[in-house]
Structures are given as structure tokens and as C-alpha cells.
All heavy atoms as a GROMACS GRO file, in nm:
protein
  587
    1MET      N    1   8.544  10.910  12.017
    1MET     CA    2   8.650  10.819  11.981
    1MET      C    3   8.734  10.794  12.106
    1MET      O    4   8.779  10.886  12.170
    1MET     CB    5   8.733  10.880  11.868
    1MET     CG    6   8.860  10.807  11.845
    1MET     SD    7   8.904  10.763  11.676
    1MET     CE    8   8.754  10.726  11.596
    2THR      N    9   8.756  10.668  12.137
    2THR     CA   10   8.830  10.633  12.257
    2THR      C   11   8.978  10.617  12.226
    2THR      O   12   9.018  10.606  12.110
    2THR     CB   13   8.777  10.501  12.317
    2THR    OG1   14   8.805  10.395  12.225
    2THR    CG2   15   8.628  10.508  12.345
    3ASP      N   16   9.057  10.614  12.332
    3ASP     CA   17   9.200  10.591  12.315
    3ASP      C   18   9.228  10.456  12.251
    3ASP      O   19   9.320  10.441  12.172
    3ASP     CB   20   9.272  10.602  12.449
    3ASP     CG   21   9.280  10.745  12.500
    3ASP    OD1   22   9.263  10.839  12.419
    3ASP    OD2   23   9.302  10.763  12.621
    4SER      N   24   9.146  10.356  12.284
    4SER     CA   25   9.167  10.224  12.224
    4SER      C   26   9.135  10.225  12.075
    4SER      O   27   9.200  10.154  11.998
    4SER     CB   28   9.086  10.116  12.296
    4SER     OG   29   8.948  10.138  12.279
    5ASP      N   30   9.038  10.307  12.033
    5ASP     CA   31   9.009  10.321  11.890
    5ASP      C   32   9.129  10.382  11.818
    5ASP      O   33   9.168  10.336  11.710
    5ASP     CB   34   8.887  10.409  11.866
    5ASP     CG   35   8.757  10.345  11.911
    5ASP    OD1   36   8.750  10.221  11.914
    5ASP    OD2   37   8.663  10.421  11.943
    6LEU      N   38   9.187  10.487  11.879
    6LEU     CA   39   9.303  10.552  11.818
    6LEU      C   40   9.423  10.458  11.815
    6LEU      O   41   9.497  10.455  11.716
    6LEU     CB   42   9.338  10.680  11.894
    6LEU     CG   43   9.238  10.794  11.880
    6LEU    CD1   44   9.278  10.910  11.971
    6LEU    CD2   45   9.227  10.840  11.737
    7ALA      N   46   9.440  10.380  11.921
    7ALA     CA   47   9.550  10.284  11.925
    7ALA      C   48   9.532  10.178  11.816
    7ALA      O   49   9.629  10.138  11.751
    7ALA     CB   50   9.559  10.220  12.062
    8GLU      N   51   9.408  10.134  11.797
    8GLU     CA   52   9.381  10.035  11.692
    8GLU      C   53   9.414  10.092  11.555
    8GLU      O   54   9.483  10.029  11.475
    8GLU     CB   55   9.234   9.993  11.696
    8GLU     CG   56   9.196   9.899  11.584
    8GLU     CD   57   9.046   9.884  11.564
    8GLU    OE1   58   8.969   9.966  11.616
    8GLU    OE2   59   9.009   9.791  11.492
    9ILE      N   60   9.368  10.213  11.527
    9ILE     CA   61   9.392  10.275  11.397
    9ILE      C   62   9.541  10.295  11.373
    9ILE      O   63   9.588  10.282  11.260
    9ILE     CB   64   9.312  10.407  11.386
    9ILE    CG1   65   9.163  10.375  11.374
    9ILE    CG2   66   9.358  10.489  11.266
    9ILE    CD1   67   9.072  10.495  11.384
   10SER      N   68   9.616  10.322  11.479
   10SER     CA   69   9.760  10.346  11.463
   10SER      C   70   9.834  10.222  11.415
   10SER      O   71   9.948  10.232  11.369
   10SER     CB   72   9.821  10.398  11.593
   10SER     OG   73   9.827  10.295  11.690
   11THR      N   74   9.770  10.106  11.423
   11THR     CA   75   9.834   9.982  11.376
   11THR      C   76   9.796   9.948  11.232
   11THR      O   77   9.852   9.855  11.175
   11THR     CB   78   9.795   9.862  11.466
   11THR    OG1   79   9.654   9.836  11.452
   11THR    CG2   80   9.830   9.888  11.611
   12PHE      N   81   9.703  10.022  11.174
   12PHE     CA   82   9.654   9.992  11.039
   12PHE      C   83   9.760  10.023  10.934
   12PHE      O   84   9.829  10.125  10.941
   12PHE     CB   85   9.530  10.075  11.005
   12PHE     CG   86   9.404  10.034  11.075
   12PHE    CD1   87   9.401   9.934  11.170
   12PHE    CD2   88   9.286  10.100  11.046
   12PHE    CE1   89   9.284   9.898  11.234
   12PHE    CE2   90   9.168  10.065  11.109
   12PHE     CZ   91   9.166   9.964  11.202
   13GLY      N   92   9.770   9.936  10.836
   13GLY     CA   93   9.848   9.966  10.718
   13GLY      C   94   9.771  10.063  10.631
   13GLY      O   95   9.652  10.091  10.654
   14TYR      N   96   9.837  10.115  10.528
   14TYR     CA   97   9.774  10.215  10.442
   14TYR      C   98   9.645  10.162  10.379
   14TYR      O   99   9.542  10.229  10.383
   14TYR     CB  100   9.872  10.261  10.333
   14TYR     CG  101   9.805  10.354  10.235
   14TYR    CD1  102   9.783  10.487  10.269
   14TYR    CD2  103   9.762  10.308  10.112
   14TYR    CE1  104   9.719  10.572  10.181
   14TYR    CE2  105   9.697  10.394  10.023
   14TYR     CZ  106   9.676  10.525  10.058
   14TYR     OH  107   9.612  10.610   9.972
   15GLU      N  108   9.651  10.045  10.320
   15GLU     CA  109   9.535   9.993  10.247
   15GLU      C  110   9.415   9.972  10.339
   15GLU      O  111   9.302  10.004  10.302
   15GLU     CB  112   9.570   9.863  10.174
   15GLU     CG  113   9.660   9.881  10.054
   15GLU     CD  114   9.808   9.900  10.091
   15GLU    OE1  115   9.844   9.880  10.209
   15GLU    OE2  116   9.885   9.936  10.001
   16ARG      N  117   9.441   9.920  10.458
   16ARG     CA  118   9.330   9.897  10.552
   16ARG      C  119   9.268  10.031  10.595
   16ARG      O  120   9.146  10.044  10.599
   16ARG     CB  121   9.377   9.820  10.673
   16ARG     CG  122   9.264   9.792  10.770
   16ARG     CD  123   9.303   9.701  10.881
   16ARG     NE  124   9.192   9.686  10.974
   16ARG     CZ  125   9.201   9.626  11.089
   16ARG    NH1  126   9.315   9.572  11.128
   16ARG    NH2  127   9.097   9.617  11.169
   17ALA      N  128   9.352  10.128  10.626
   17ALA     CA  129   9.301  10.259  10.667
   17ALA      C  130   9.224  10.324  10.553
   17ALA      O  131   9.116  10.381  10.574
   17ALA     CB  132   9.416  10.349  10.713
   18ARG      N  133   9.277  10.316  10.432
   18ARG     CA  134   9.210  10.374  10.315
   18ARG      C  135   9.075  10.308  10.290
   18ARG      O  136   8.974  10.376  10.268
   18ARG     CB  137   9.300  10.360  10.192
   18ARG     CG  138   9.239  10.422  10.066
   18ARG     CD  139   9.293  10.360   9.939
   18ARG     NE  140   9.271  10.217   9.939
   18ARG     CZ  141   9.356  10.128   9.890
   18ARG    NH1  142   9.470  10.165   9.837
   18ARG    NH2  143   9.326   9.999   9.892
   19ASP      N  144   9.073  10.176  10.294
   19ASP     CA  145   8.948  10.104  10.267
   19ASP      C  146   8.842  10.137  10.372
   19ASP      O  147   8.725  10.157  10.338
   19ASP     CB  148   8.972   9.953  10.262
   19ASP     CG  149   9.054   9.911  10.141
   19ASP    OD1  150   9.073   9.993  10.049
   19ASP    OD2  151   9.100   9.796  10.140
   20GLU      N  152   8.883  10.143  10.497
   20GLU     CA  153   8.786  10.176  10.602
   20GLU      C  154   8.740  10.320  10.588
   20GLU      O  155   8.623  10.351  10.609
   20GLU     CB  156   8.845  10.150  10.741
   20GLU     CG  157   8.737  10.165  10.846
   20GLU     CD  158   8.775  10.111  10.983
   20GLU    OE1  159   8.860  10.020  10.990
   20GLU    OE2  160   8.717  10.160  11.080
   21LEU      N  161   8.831  10.409  10.550
   21LEU     CA  162   8.794  10.549  10.529
   21LEU      C  163   8.690  10.561  10.417
   21LEU      O  164   8.593  10.636  10.430
   21LEU     CB  165   8.917  10.633  10.497
   21LEU     CG  166   8.895  10.781  10.470
   21LEU    CD1  167   8.825  10.849  10.588
   21LEU    CD2  168   9.028  10.848  10.439
   22VAL      N  169   8.709  10.486  10.311
   22VAL     CA  170   8.611  10.486  10.201
   22VAL      C  171   8.474  10.443  10.253
   22VAL      O  172   8.371  10.503  10.220
   22VAL     CB  173   8.659  10.395  10.086
   22VAL    CG1  174   8.547  10.369   9.986
   22VAL    CG2  175   8.779  10.457  10.016
   23ASN      N  176   8.471  10.341  10.336
   23ASN     CA  177   8.344  10.294  10.393
   23ASN      C  178   8.281  10.398  10.485
   23ASN      O  179   8.159  10.417  10.484
   23ASN     CB  180   8.364  10.162  10.468
   23ASN     CG  181   8.389  10.046  10.375
   23ASN    OD1  182   8.345  10.045  10.261
   23ASN    ND2  183   8.463   9.948  10.422
   24VAL      N  184   8.364  10.466  10.564
   24VAL     CA  185   8.313  10.572  10.652
   24VAL      C  186   8.247  10.682  10.569
   24VAL      O  187   8.137  10.728  10.600
   24VAL     CB  188   8.426  10.628  10.741
   24VAL    CG1  189   8.385  10.760  10.806
   24VAL    CG2  190   8.465  10.526  10.847
   25VAL      N  191   8.314  10.723  10.463
   25VAL     CA  192   8.259  10.828  10.377
   25VAL      C  193   8.126  10.784  10.316
   25VAL      O  194   8.029  10.860  10.314
   25VAL     CB  195   8.360  10.868  10.267
   25VAL    CG1  196   8.296  10.958  10.163
   25VAL    CG2  197   8.482  10.935  10.330
   26LYS      N  198   8.119  10.661  10.269
   26LYS     CA  199   7.994  10.610  10.212
   26LYS      C  200   7.881  10.614  10.314
   26LYS      O  201   7.769  10.654  10.283
   26LYS     CB  202   8.012  10.467  10.160
   26LYS     CG  203   8.088  10.457  10.032
   26LYS     CD  204   8.103  10.311   9.990
   26LYS     CE  205   8.192  10.299   9.869
   26LYS     NZ  206   8.214  10.159   9.831
   27MET      N  207   7.911  10.571  10.437
   27MET     CA  208   7.809  10.569  10.541
   27MET      C  209   7.762  10.711  10.575
   27MET      O  210   7.642  10.735  10.594
   27MET     CB  211   7.862  10.499  10.666
   27MET     CG  212   7.881  10.349  10.647
   27MET     SD  213   7.965  10.268  10.785
   27MET     CE  214   7.846  10.295  10.916
   28LEU      N  215   7.856  10.804  10.581
   28LEU     CA  216   7.819  10.942  10.611
   28LEU      C  217   7.735  11.002  10.497
   28LEU      O  218   7.641  11.077  10.522
   28LEU     CB  219   7.943  11.027  10.637
   28LEU     CG  220   8.013  11.001  10.770
   28LEU    CD1  221   8.148  11.073  10.774
   28LEU    CD2  222   7.926  11.045  10.886
   29GLU      N  223   7.771  10.969  10.373
   29GLU     CA  224   7.696  11.020  10.258
   29GLU      C  225   7.554  10.965  10.254
   29GLU      O  226   7.462  11.033  10.209
   29GLU     CB  227   7.769  10.988  10.128
   29GLU     CG  228   7.892  11.073  10.107
   29GLU     CD  229   7.971  11.035   9.982
   29GLU    OE1  230   7.954  10.920   9.932
   29GLU    OE2  231   8.050  11.118   9.937
   30GLN      N  232   7.535  10.842  10.301
   30GLN     CA  233   7.402  10.782  10.301
   30GLN      C  234   7.310  10.850  10.400
   30GLN      O  235   7.189  10.854  10.380
   30GLN     CB  236   7.411  10.633  10.333
   30GLN     CG  237   7.470  10.550  10.223
   30GLN     CD  238   7.491  10.406  10.264
   30GLN    OE1  239   7.469  10.368  10.379
   30GLN    NE2  240   7.536  10.323  10.170
   31GLY      N  241   7.370  10.901  10.507
   31GLY     CA  242   7.289  10.968  10.608
   31GLY      C  243   7.204  10.870  10.686
   31GLY      O  244   7.230  10.751  10.690
   32GLY      N  245   7.103  10.923  10.752
   32GLY     CA  246   7.011  10.839  10.826
   32GLY      C  247   7.055  10.808  10.968
   32GLY      O  248   6.984  10.739  11.041
   33MET      N  249   7.171  10.858  11.009
   33MET     CA  250   7.219  10.833  11.145
   33MET      C  251   7.186  10.954  11.232
   33MET      O  252   7.170  11.065  11.182
   33MET     CB  253   7.371  10.814  11.146
   33MET     CG  254   7.417  10.685  11.083
   33MET     SD  255   7.596  10.671  11.089
   33MET     CE  256   7.640  10.772  10.948
   34ASP      N  257   7.177  10.929  11.363
   34ASP     CA  258   7.156  11.043  11.450
   34ASP      C  259   7.287  11.122  11.463
   34ASP      O  260   7.393  11.077  11.418
   34ASP     CB  261   7.101  11.000  11.587
   34ASP     CG  262   7.197  10.917  11.670
   34ASP    OD1  263   7.320  10.930  11.653
   34ASP    OD2  264   7.148  10.839  11.754
   35LEU      N  265   7.279  11.238  11.521
   35LEU     CA  266   7.392  11.330  11.527
   35LEU      C  267   7.511  11.268  11.599
   35LEU      O  268   7.626  11.277  11.552
   35LEU     CB  269   7.351  11.461  11.594
   35LEU     CG  270   7.460  11.567  11.605
   35LEU    CD1  271   7.512  11.606  11.468
   35LEU    CD2  272   7.408  11.688  11.679
   36ASP      N  273   7.490  11.205  11.713
   36ASP     CA  274   7.600  11.146  11.788
   36ASP      C  275   7.673  11.038  11.709
   36ASP      O  276   7.796  11.032  11.708
   36ASP     CB  277   7.552  11.090  11.922
   36ASP     CG  278   7.514  11.199  12.022
   36ASP    OD1  279   7.567  11.311  12.010
   36ASP    OD2  280   7.431  11.171  12.110
   37ASP      N  281   7.598  10.953  11.642
   37ASP     CA  282   7.659  10.847  11.561
   37ASP      C  283   7.736  10.907  11.443
   37ASP      O  284   7.845  10.862  11.409
   37ASP     CB  285   7.555  10.748  11.511
   37ASP     CG  286   7.499  10.661  11.622
   37ASP    OD1  287   7.563  10.650  11.729
   37ASP    OD2  288   7.389  10.604  11.602
   38SER      N  289   7.678  11.009  11.382
   38SER     CA  290   7.744  11.075  11.269
   38SER      C  291   7.876  11.139  11.313
   38SER      O  292   7.978  11.128  11.244
   38SER     CB  293   7.654  11.182  11.208
   38SER     OG  294   7.542  11.124  11.147
   39LEU      N  295   7.874  11.205  11.428
   39LEU     CA  296   7.996  11.268  11.479
   39LEU      C  297   8.102  11.165  11.512
   39LEU      O  298   8.221  11.184  11.483
   39LEU     CB  299   7.965  11.355  11.601
   39LEU     CG  300   7.895  11.487  11.571
   39LEU    CD1  301   7.854  11.556  11.701
   39LEU    CD2  302   7.983  11.577  11.487
   40ALA      N  303   8.062  11.056  11.574
   40ALA     CA  304   8.158  10.950  11.608
   40ALA      C  305   8.220  10.891  11.481
   40ALA      O  306   8.341  10.866  11.476
   40ALA     CB  307   8.090  10.841  11.690
   41LEU      N  308   8.138  10.871  11.380
   41LEU     CA  309   8.188  10.817  11.254
   41LEU      C  310   8.280  10.918  11.185
   41LEU      O  311   8.385  10.881  11.131
   41LEU     CB  312   8.070  10.780  11.163
   41LEU     CG  313   8.099  10.691  11.045
   41LEU    CD1  314   8.164  10.560  11.089
   41LEU    CD2  315   7.971  10.663  10.968
   42TRP      N  316   8.244  11.045  11.189
   42TRP     CA  317   8.329  11.149  11.132
   42TRP      C  318   8.465  11.152  11.203
   42TRP      O  319   8.569  11.163  11.138
   42TRP     CB  320   8.260  11.285  11.142
   42TRP     CG  321   8.343  11.396  11.087
   42TRP    CD1  322   8.361  11.430  10.956
   42TRP    CD2  323   8.424  11.487  11.162
   42TRP    NE1  324   8.447  11.536  10.946
   42TRP    CE2  325   8.487  11.573  11.071
   42TRP    CE3  326   8.448  11.503  11.298
   42TRP    CZ2  327   8.573  11.674  11.112
   42TRP    CZ3  328   8.534  11.604  11.339
   42TRP    CH2  329   8.595  11.688  11.246
   43GLU      N  330   8.465  11.142  11.336
   43GLU     CA  331   8.591  11.142  11.411
   43GLU      C  332   8.678  11.022  11.371
   43GLU      O  333   8.799  11.035  11.357
   43GLU     CB  334   8.564  11.137  11.562
   43GLU     CG  335   8.510  11.266  11.617
   43GLU     CD  336   8.466  11.255  11.762
   43GLU    OE1  337   8.438  11.142  11.810
   43GLU    OE2  338   8.461  11.360  11.828
   44ARG      N  339   8.615  10.908  11.352
   44ARG     CA  340   8.690  10.790  11.307
   44ARG      C  341   8.748  10.815  11.168
   44ARG      O  342   8.863  10.780  11.140
   44ARG     CB  343   8.602  10.666  11.308
   44ARG     CG  344   8.676  10.540  11.274
   44ARG     CD  345   8.596  10.416  11.309
   44ARG     NE  346   8.670  10.295  11.281
   44ARG     CZ  347   8.758  10.240  11.364
   44ARG    NH1  348   8.781  10.295  11.481
   44ARG    NH2  349   8.822  10.129  11.331
   45GLY      N  350   8.668  10.876  11.082
   45GLY     CA  351   8.718  10.909  10.948
   45GLY      C  352   8.837  11.002  10.953
   45GLY      O  353   8.933  10.986  10.877
   46GLU      N  354   8.834  11.100  11.041
   46GLU     CA  355   8.947  11.192  11.057
   46GLU      C  356   9.072  11.116  11.101
   46GLU      O  357   9.182  11.141  11.050
   46GLU     CB  358   8.914  11.302  11.158
   46GLU     CG  359   8.819  11.406  11.104
   46GLU     CD  360   8.881  11.493  10.996
   46GLU    OE1  361   8.998  11.532  11.009
   46GLU    OE2  362   8.811  11.520  10.897
   47ALA      N  363   9.057  11.026  11.196
   47ALA     CA  364   9.171  10.947  11.243
   47ALA      C  365   9.225  10.857  11.132
   47ALA      O  366   9.347  10.841  11.117
   47ALA     CB  367   9.131  10.864  11.365
   48LEU      N  368   9.136  10.799  11.053
   48LEU     CA  369   9.178  10.715  10.942
   48LEU      C  370   9.251  10.797  10.836
   48LEU      O  371   9.353  10.753  10.780
   48LEU     CB  372   9.058  10.642  10.881
   48LEU     CG  373   8.997  10.534  10.968
   48LEU    CD1  374   8.856  10.500  10.920
   48LEU    CD2  375   9.085  10.410  10.973
   49ALA      N  376   9.201  10.916  10.807
   49ALA     CA  377   9.266  11.003  10.708
   49ALA      C  378   9.405  11.042  10.756
   49ALA      O  379   9.501  11.044  10.677
   49ALA     CB  380   9.180  11.127  10.683
   50THR      N  381   9.418  11.071  10.884
   50THR     CA  382   9.549  11.105  10.940
   50THR      C  383   9.645  10.989  10.926
   50THR      O  384   9.762  11.007  10.890
   50THR     CB  385   9.534  11.146  11.088
   50THR    OG1  386   9.453  11.262  11.095
   50THR    CG2  387   9.670  11.172  11.152
   51ARG      N  388   9.597  10.867  10.951
   51ARG     CA  389   9.681  10.748  10.936
   51ARG      C  390   9.727  10.731  10.792
   51ARG      O  391   9.843  10.700  10.766
   51ARG     CB  392   9.606  10.624  10.985
   51ARG     CG  393   9.689  10.500  10.985
   51ARG     CD  394   9.802  10.510  11.086
   51ARG     NE  395   9.882  10.389  11.081
   51ARG     CZ  396  10.013  10.386  11.095
   51ARG    NH1  397  10.080  10.496  11.120
   51ARG    NH2  398  10.078  10.273  11.088
   52CYS      N  399   9.636  10.754  10.698
   52CYS     CA  400   9.674  10.745  10.556
   52CYS      C  401   9.781  10.849  10.523
   52CYS      O  402   9.879  10.818  10.453
   52CYS     CB  403   9.552  10.767  10.467
   52CYS     SG  404   9.435  10.630  10.466
   53GLU      N  405   9.765  10.970  10.573
   53GLU     CA  406   9.863  11.076  10.548
   53GLU      C  407   9.999  11.040  10.607
   53GLU      O  408  10.103  11.069  10.546
   53GLU     CB  409   9.813  11.208  10.606
   53GLU     CG  410   9.697  11.266  10.530
   53GLU     CD  411   9.632  11.384  10.600
   53GLU    OE1  412   9.682  11.428  10.707
   53GLU    OE2  413   9.532  11.434  10.548
   54GLU      N  414  10.000  10.975  10.723
   54GLU     CA  415  10.127  10.932  10.783
   54GLU      C  416  10.198  10.832  10.693
   54GLU      O  417  10.320  10.842  10.671
   54GLU     CB  418  10.102  10.869  10.920
   54GLU     CG  419  10.057  10.966  11.026
   54GLU     CD  420  10.006  10.898  11.152
   54GLU    OE1  421   9.991  10.774  11.156
   54GLU    OE2  422   9.980  10.973  11.249
   55HIS      N  423  10.124  10.737  10.640
   55HIS     CA  424  10.184  10.639  10.550
   55HIS      C  425  10.236  10.705  10.423
   55HIS      O  426  10.347  10.673  10.377
   55HIS     CB  427  10.082  10.530  10.512
   55HIS     CG  428  10.069  10.422  10.614
   55HIS    ND1  429  10.166  10.328  10.636
   55HIS    CD2  430   9.969  10.394  10.700
   55HIS    CE1  431  10.127  10.245  10.731
   55HIS    NE2  432  10.007  10.284  10.772
   56LEU      N  433  10.159  10.796  10.367
   56LEU     CA  434  10.202  10.862  10.244
   56LEU      C  435  10.324  10.949  10.267
   56LEU      O  436  10.415  10.953  10.183
   56LEU     CB  437  10.087  10.945  10.186
   56LEU     CG  438   9.970  10.863  10.133
   56LEU    CD1  439   9.855  10.954  10.093
   56LEU    CD2  440  10.012  10.774  10.017
   57ALA      N  441  10.331  11.016  10.381
   57ALA     CA  442  10.448  11.098  10.413
   57ALA      C  443  10.571  11.009  10.428
   57ALA      O  444  10.681  11.045  10.381
   57ALA     CB  445  10.423  11.178  10.540
   58GLY      N  446  10.555  10.894  10.490
   58GLY     CA  447  10.666  10.800  10.503
   58GLY      C  448  10.713  10.748  10.368
   58GLY      O  449  10.834  10.738  10.343
   59ALA      N  450  10.619  10.717  10.282
   59ALA     CA  451  10.655  10.670  10.149
   59ALA      C  452  10.725  10.779  10.070
   59ALA      O  453  10.825  10.754  10.001
   59ALA     CB  454  10.530  10.622  10.074
   60ARG      N  455  10.674  10.901  10.080
   60ARG     CA  456  10.736  11.015  10.010
   60ARG      C  457  10.881  11.034  10.057
   60ARG      O  458  10.971  11.054   9.976
   60ARG     CB  459  10.656  11.142  10.036
   60ARG     CG  460  10.702  11.262   9.958
   60ARG     CD  461  10.613  11.384   9.982
   60ARG     NE  462  10.472  11.355   9.961
   60ARG     CZ  463  10.381  11.355  10.060
   60ARG    NH1  464  10.414  11.383  10.183
   60ARG    NH2  465  10.254  11.329  10.033
   61LYS      N  466  10.903  11.023  10.188
   61LYS     CA  467  11.037  11.040  10.244
   61LYS      C  468  11.130  10.930  10.193
   61LYS      O  469  11.246  10.958  10.157
   61LYS     CB  470  11.029  11.036  10.397
   61LYS     CG  471  11.162  11.038  10.467
   61LYS     CD  472  11.213  11.180  10.481
   61LYS     CE  473  11.335  11.186  10.572
   61LYS     NZ  474  11.459  11.194  10.502
   62ARG      N  475  11.082  10.808  10.186
   62ARG     CA  476  11.164  10.699  10.136
   62ARG      C  477  11.205  10.721   9.990
   62ARG      O  478  11.319  10.695   9.952
   62ARG     CB  479  11.092  10.565  10.152
   62ARG     CG  480  11.081  10.521  10.297
   62ARG     CD  481  11.001  10.394  10.314
   62ARG     NE  482  11.059  10.283  10.238
   62ARG     CZ  483  10.999  10.167  10.223
   62ARG    NH1  484  10.879  10.146  10.276
   62ARG    NH2  485  11.056  10.070  10.156
   63VAL      N  486  11.111  10.769   9.909
   63VAL     CA  487  11.142  10.796   9.768
   63VAL      C  488  11.243  10.909   9.758
   63VAL      O  489  11.342  10.899   9.683
   63VAL     CB  490  11.013  10.829   9.689
   63VAL    CG1  491  11.046  10.884   9.552
   63VAL    CG2  492  10.924  10.707   9.678
   64GLU      N  493  11.224  11.015   9.834
   64GLU     CA  494  11.317  11.128   9.832
   64GLU      C  495  11.457  11.084   9.876
   64GLU      O  496  11.557  11.124   9.815
   64GLU     CB  497  11.267  11.241   9.920
   64GLU     CG  498  11.146  11.312   9.864
   64GLU     CD  499  11.080  11.407   9.963
   64GLU    OE1  500  11.122  11.415  10.081
   64GLU    OE2  501  10.984  11.476   9.921
   65ASP      N  502  11.464  11.001   9.979
   65ASP     CA  503  11.593  10.951  10.026
   65ASP      C  504  11.662  10.865   9.920
   65ASP      O  505  11.782  10.877   9.897
   65ASP     CB  506  11.577  10.871  10.156
   65ASP     CG  507  11.541  10.958  10.275
   65ASP    OD1  508  11.550  11.082  10.266
   65ASP    OD2  509  11.501  10.899  10.379
   66ALA      N  510  11.584  10.781   9.855
   66ALA     CA  511  11.641  10.695   9.750
   66ALA      C  512  11.692  10.780   9.634
   66ALA      O  513  11.801  10.753   9.580
   66ALA     CB  514  11.536  10.595   9.702
   67LEU      N  515  11.617  10.881   9.596
   67LEU     CA  516  11.661  10.969   9.488
   67LEU      C  517  11.786  11.047   9.527
   67LEU      O  518  11.877  11.064   9.445
   67LEU     CB  519  11.550  11.064   9.447
   67LEU     CG  520  11.429  11.000   9.379
   67LEU    CD1  521  11.318  11.103   9.357
   67LEU    CD2  522  11.468  10.936   9.248
   68SER      N  523  11.794  11.089   9.650
   68SER     CA  524  11.913  11.162   9.698
   68SER      C  525  12.035  11.071   9.695
   68SER      O  526  12.144  11.114   9.655
   68SER     CB  527  11.891  11.214   9.839
   68SER     OG  528  11.793  11.314   9.841
   69ARG      N  529  12.018  10.946   9.739
   69ARG     CA  530  12.131  10.851   9.736
   69ARG      C  531  12.175  10.826   9.593
   69ARG      O  532  12.294  10.821   9.563
   69ARG     CB  533  12.092  10.720   9.803
   69ARG     CG  534  12.093  10.726   9.954
   69ARG     CD  535  12.080  10.586  10.016
   69ARG     NE  536  11.964  10.512   9.970
   69ARG     CZ  537  11.843  10.520  10.026
   69ARG    NH1  538  11.820  10.601  10.127
   69ARG    NH2  539  11.744  10.447   9.979
   70ARG      N  540  12.079  10.811   9.505
   70ARG     CA  541  12.112  10.787   9.363
   70ARG      C  542  12.189  10.904   9.306
   70ARG      O  543  12.289  10.888   9.237
   70ARG     CB  544  11.985  10.763   9.283
   70ARG     CG  545  12.014  10.730   9.135
   70ARG     CD  546  11.897  10.752   9.048
   70ARG     NE  547  11.868  10.895   9.045
   70ARG     CZ  548  11.759  10.948   8.996
   70ARG    NH1  549  11.664  10.871   8.947
   70ARG    NH2  550  11.738  11.078   8.996
   71ASP      N  551  12.143  11.026   9.335
   71ASP     CA  552  12.211  11.145   9.284
   71ASP      C  553  12.351  11.158   9.343
   71ASP      O  554  12.444  11.196   9.272
   71ASP     CB  555  12.128  11.271   9.317
   71ASP     CG  556  11.998  11.277   9.239
   71ASP    OD1  557  11.984  11.201   9.139
   71ASP    OD2  558  11.910  11.355   9.278
   72ALA      N  559  12.365  11.125   9.472
   72ALA     CA  560  12.497  11.134   9.535
   72ALA      C  561  12.593  11.032   9.476
   72ALA      O  562  12.713  11.059   9.459
   72ALA     CB  563  12.484  11.113   9.686
   73GLU      N  564  12.544  10.914   9.442
   73GLU     CA  565  12.627  10.810   9.384
   73GLU      C  566  12.671  10.844   9.241
   73GLU      O  567  12.776  10.802   9.195
   73GLU     CB  568  12.556  10.676   9.386
   73GLU     CG  569  12.539  10.619   9.525
   73GLU     CD  570  12.450  10.496   9.530
   73GLU    OE1  571  12.397  10.456   9.423
   73GLU    OE2  572  12.430  10.442   9.639
   74SER      N  573  12.587  10.919   9.170
   74SER     CA  574  12.619  10.950   9.030
   74SER      C  575  12.712  11.071   9.017
   74SER      O  576  12.760  11.099   8.909
   74SER     CB  577  12.490  10.974   8.951
   74SER     OG  578  12.424  11.091   8.998
   75GLU      N  579  12.738  11.138   9.126
   75GLU     CA  580  12.828  11.255   9.120
   75GLU      C  581  12.972  11.216   9.130
   75GLU      O  582  13.018  11.123   9.174
   75GLU     CB  583  12.794  11.354   9.234
   75GLU     CG  584  12.664  11.421   9.210
   75GLU     CD  585  12.628  11.519   9.323
   75GLU    OE1  586  12.705  11.533   9.421
   75GLU    OE2  587  12.524  11.583   9.311
   0.00000   0.00000   0.00000
């Protein structure tokens, strides 16, 4: 995986990263690739999964912040 691949993935929204990750998993499950191609695809899948986790963590933080503000306002 190159730096430009990682830079590209870092710009993906959640849905795009998730959809591509689903495709990566399907391709890996089908097999038939040589070891180097499989490893490269697996590395891309790891980067995509990390990007999805970043989005979910951000969303979780936003929800927690909103709930905290709501609770503070109701006190």
C-alpha cells in the first residue's frame, strides 16, 4: 500500500469506505489471487476498516456531546 493509496482513503466518507471494504472482503473470500495481490488487498481492507472506525468514533463523539449539552440544559 502506497502513501498515495492511504491519502486517497483518508478522503473517503463512511459509506464509500464501507462499500469498498465490502468489495475487498468479497474478493478475498473468492480467492484465486496470488499471495502478493491478496496481501495488498488485505492491507487496503485494513486501511478502509480504520477509516470506517474513524468516522464511527466521530459520530459517537458528536452524539455524546449532544446528549451532554441536552442534559446540561435540562438541569
